[in-house]
C-alpha positions, 0 to 999 in steps of 0.5 A: 719604964718600958722595961716596969710595963713589960714586967707588969704584963707579963704579972697580969699575965701569970696571974691570968693562966693561976685562974684559968690554971689552979693546977699548974706549978710554977714552971707550967704557968712560966711556959703557957705565959712564955706560949701565949706572949710569943704565939703557939707556932714560934713556941711548938718550932722553939720546943722541937729546936730544944728538943724536948717538948716545952 
């Protein structure tokens, strides 16, 4: 049940990102959802550790 709720929340967030940024492709939508879910600080740290800008 918890996984289903997480999936539902992710779909809602994706829909919101698509609504606010209709020019985003699917990759940008997924990255923006990730940023929103984990926060700016962790997102920036993760992108540095991966050696590229997310």
